[in-house]
N, C-alpha and C positions, 0 to 999 in steps of 0.2 A: 672532471674528465675533459679532454680536449676534443675539439671537432677535427676529425682526421681530414687532411687535405686530399682525400680520395686516393687510396692505394691504386685504384684503377687509372687515375691520372698519371701516377708514376709508371704504371705498367705500359701505358701508351706512349710515354716519352721516348725520345730517341729514334723514332720511326719516321722522321720527316725527310726533307729533300735529300740530304746527304746519304741516308741509309737506303732510301728507295732507289737512288741512282746506282748504288752498288749492287742492287739485285740483278743487274744485267750481267754482272761478272760471274765467273764460275763459282758455284757454291760447294761445288763438290771439294878441358879442364879441370878437371874440376870435380865438384861433388857428384855430378852426374856420372862421370867415369868411375868414381870410387864406388858408386852404388850400382854399377851396371850388372844386370842379371846375367847369369850363366847362359850362354847361347846367343847373346846379343851379337849381331853382325857389326862390323865397323861402321856401316851406314846407320844402323839403329843407334849406336852409341853417339854418333855425331848429331843425329837429329835430336836426341834427348839432351845432349849438351847445349845445343842451340836453344832448345825450349827452356832449359833452366836459366840460361842467360837472359832470355826475354822475360821470363817470369820475374826474375830479380829486378830487371829494369822497370817493369810495370808496377811492381810493388813499391819500389823506391819512389817513383813518381807519385803514387798514391800517398805515401807517408809525407812527402815534401809539400804537396799542394793541398791535401785534404785533411791532414791531422789537425785537431784542435791545438791551440797554442798554449794551453794551460798545463800541459804535462800529463793530462788525464789518459792519453792514448785513445780517447774517443775521436770521432771524426765529424767533420761538417758534412752537410747533405750534398753540397756541390761546390765546384770551383769554376769561375769566380762566384762568390756568394751573391745572392740576390736580396733585394730589399724585403724584409719580412722573414728571412730565414731564421730558424731557431739556432741557438748556440751549437747544438749537436744534432747529429742525424737521428732518425728514428731507428728502432731496433732492427728491423729487417735489413736495411743497408749495412748496419754495423755487423750483423751476424755474418754477412758475406765477406767483410773485411777480415773478421776473425777466421773464417774458413780459408781465406787466401793465405794467411800466415800458417795455418794448420797444414795446408797442402804443401807449402814450401818445406816444412820441417821433415817431410817424408823423404826428401832427397837432399836436404842441406841442413845439417844439425846446427849450423850457425844461427838458424832462425828460431831455435828453442827459446832464447831470451825474448825475442820479439813476440812469439806466441804467448809466452807467460804474461807479457804486458797487455796483449789484446784480451786474453782470457780474464785477466783481472778487470779490465774495463767492461767486459761483457756483464760482469756482476753488478755494474752500476744500474743496470736495467731490472735487476731482480727485485720483485715485489714479494717479500717474505710473508706479508700479511694476507696475500691472496686477493683475488678479484671477486667476481660475482659467485663463483662456486666455492670460495673460501680456501682454495688450494693455491700454494705459491707458484709463481712462474715469472717469466720475463714480460715486463710492461713494454708498451710501444715507445716509451720515451724514458730517459734516465730518471731514477727516483732521487730523492734528496740525498746529498746536498747539490747534486748536479741538475736536477730538474724536478718536476712535480709528478712524474710518472705518466701513466696513460692507460687506456684500455688494453687488455690482453688479446692477442691474436693467436689462435691455435697453430696456424702454420708458422708464424714467427718462432714459436717455441719448438715446433717440430724440427726446424732447420738446425737450431742449436742442439737439440737432442741428438740428431744424426751426426753432427760434428763431434759431440762428446763420445758417441759410440765409435766413430772413426778413430778418435784419439785412443780410446781403450783398446781397440783391435790392434793398433800399431805399437802401443807402448805398455799395455796392461794397466793404464791409469785407473785406479779404483775410484778416485773422487769423480772422475769424468763419468764413469758408469753409474755412480750413485745419483748424479745430477740427471742423467738420461732417464733413470727410473722415476725421479720426481716429475719430470716433464711428461712422461707417459701417463702418470696418474692424473695430471692436469688435463691432458687430451681426452682421457676417458670421461672426465667430468663434463666435457663439452658435447656429449652425445645427446641428441634430441630424443626426449622421452614422451613427447606429447603426441598421442595417437590421433588427435584431431587434425594434425598437419597433413598436407599433401605429402605423400611418400615419407611417412614418419621414420625417424632414425637419421643417421648421419651425424657427423661432427660439425658443429657450426664453425663458420670462418672466424668469428670474433665474439667477444663478450660485449662489445659496444652495442648500445641500444638502437643505433641507426641502421644496423644490418642484421637480418635474420637468415642470411643465405647459408646453405650447406654446399661446400665446394669440393671438387676433386682435390684441390691442394690442401684442404684441411683433413681429408680422409685418407688419401693414399700415402702421404708421408707419415701419417700416424700408423698406418699398417706397416710401413717399412720400419719405423722405429720399433714397433712391437715385435716384429719378426726378428730383428737384430737382437733384441733383449731375450726373446725366447731361445734363439740359437746360442746365446752366451750363457744363460742361466738354466735352461731346460724347463722353465716354469710354463705350465700349460695356459695359464691365464693370459699371458702375452699373445700366444698363438690364437686363442679363442677371440680375443678382442680384435686382433689383426684381421682375422677372417670376417668378422662382423663389419669392419670398416670397408674391407675389400668387396664383400658381397653387396653392400648397399651401393657403393659407387658403381660397380659393374651393372647393377640392376637399373639405376636411375640416370647415370651420367655417361655411359659408354654408348657411342653412336653406332648405328648399324655397320658402318665401315670399320669399326674397331678402335678409332681414336676417341678421346675423351673430351666432352664438353666442359665448360667452366663451372657452372653452379646451378643450383635449383633453389627457388624461393619457396616460401611457405604456402603459396597458392598453387605450386606445381609448375610454374613457368620456368623453362630451362633457358639459360644464357648459353648459346651454342658456339662461342668462340673456341677455336682449337689453339691453346697456348702450348709451346713446345715442352715446357717443364711438366705439364700435365700428361704428356705422353711418356716421357722418360721415367718418371717415378713408377707408374704401373708396370713398366718393363722390369724394374728392379724388384718390385713386390712379388711378381711372379717368379723371378729367379730365386728369391729367398724362400718363397713357399715351396719351390722345388727342393731346395736344400733341407727345409724343415720336414717335409713329408715324403720325399723321394718319389713323388708322383710326377711322371713325365708330362702330364697334361699341362702343368704350370710352365715348364720350360717351353713347350710348344706355343703356349699363349704369349710368353715373353717374346719369342721370335716373331710371332705374327704381328704383335703391336709394334715392335721395332721396325719390321719391314714396312708396315703401313706408314709409320712416322717418317722413316727415311725417304720413302717415295714422296710424301706430302711436302716435307721441308727441304730436302736436299735435291732429289731428282727434279722436282717441280719448281725449285728456285725460291722457296719461301723463307729460308733461314733469316734473311735480313728484314723480314717483316716482324721478327720477334726480338724482344729486348735481349741484349747479350747476357744479362743475368738470368734469363730463362734458358738460353742455349747452353750456358755452362752447366747447369743442373741436368739438362737433357742429355748432353754428351757424357757426363760422368756416369749417369745411370746406364747408358748404353755400354760403357766400358765394363760395368759389372757383368752384363750379359756376356761380353766377349771374354771375360775371365773364365767363363765356363765353356763356351763354345770353341775358343781358340782362334776365332776369326779376327780380322783386322779392318773390315769394311768401315765400321763406325769410328774406329780410331783414326783412319785416314781422313774421313770426312771432318772429324774434329780438328785435325791438324790443318787441313785445307781452309777451314773456316777461320781458325786463329790467325793463320798466315795472311789471309785476305784482310782481316781487321787490322793487322799490323801494317800492311802495306798501303791501305786506303783510308784508314780512319784514325791513325795515330799521328800526332804532331811530334816530329823528331826533336823539336826544340825543347819540349817539356816532357815527352814520354806519355802524355795523356791521350786517351782516346776521345774522339768527338763523334757522337752519334746524332747530336742535336744540331739543327741548322743554325742555332745561335752560337755554336762553338763552345758551349760549356761542357763540363764533365761531372757526372754524378759519381759519388763515392762508390755506389753499388756497381756502376758500369766498369770503373777501373778495377774494382776488386774481382769482378767476374772475369775480366781480361787476364788478370794475374793468375786466377785459378786455372783457366784453360791451359796456359803454358806450364804452370807448375805440375799439373797432372800429366801433361804430355811428356814431361821429364821423368815420370815414374817408370820403373821397369814393370813389365807385365805382371810379375809376381805380386805386386801391391794392389792391382786393380780390384781384387776380391775384397779389399777393406773399404772401398768407396761406399760411403753411406751405409 
């Protein structure tokens, strides 16, 4: 098993001088036309067409500069490569590259071949023999012959599961649904059953021995995945487990102001950082609970969390204190809420954010975004950037399939 170079180091990257300087700014053809939703205004269609053009450009730069050179369709961690970099990226960055291709297929079917290649490469991380709980899942690094695998992270697996659900919702892909079910079984196996722990329960972040944290990001995306599977299959076990994940996180990691802290250790110490993706996912979980139960209290909670998060990140100018790959997840989940409410506040904020990144953090010569003062680009940053514009190119009718 490898020694992970701290996921939290990766989380903190890209928030140096260049990004902080941008905080002072306002935070607030084609296949797009062919897929325009009924009722689109000319202005709407133009905005979506421009978004698709930018998504294509962002993805093309990703493939050009960050793809591995061996034809595997895996990617490198960053460009330019640094001394000591592995041959390929870890699973979490790759899953976001995979999702970028998926998001593009929704508005440009020419990307189906690209998605198939990325989906095939995704399986190079699959550990069929299982980890510590003996259930299969995606390892943190490619398995043989591409690598020696690595510890399983429950959130890494949840993001892939949610992408598989999105694929199923948009195309009826049965294999994608089957994989999502396997991933949910893995997530359930990560539930803490030791009643001697502080705040017993919750899904652990990882199977690695160096961390015993239980995180918002390992529980709420698990609830989201389970709720999607419940809504698709009607099976009550998915709903029951989703409520268990949801209730534990609300009890132990939701702050008095409504936003969610990061994680809780076995001694009961809470790490109280507010990451943007940890706010977006609970919004979506409440939306899906509303769909599953018809109980209006969940929709009210979704609106309350979204309002608090919007104030914290957008109104108060904190978006650029967050990694772009957290903000892409944040905004996509807010669009799921707006698929129900019919509002556009969060969609406009998403567009404003993407446009600001385009105009201030993108190198026109390469098409790569630069959040780091060193000028480098992580694969996960470029993938998130492509996701933002790909989803901005979607007609509103597709927002309900997000995650």
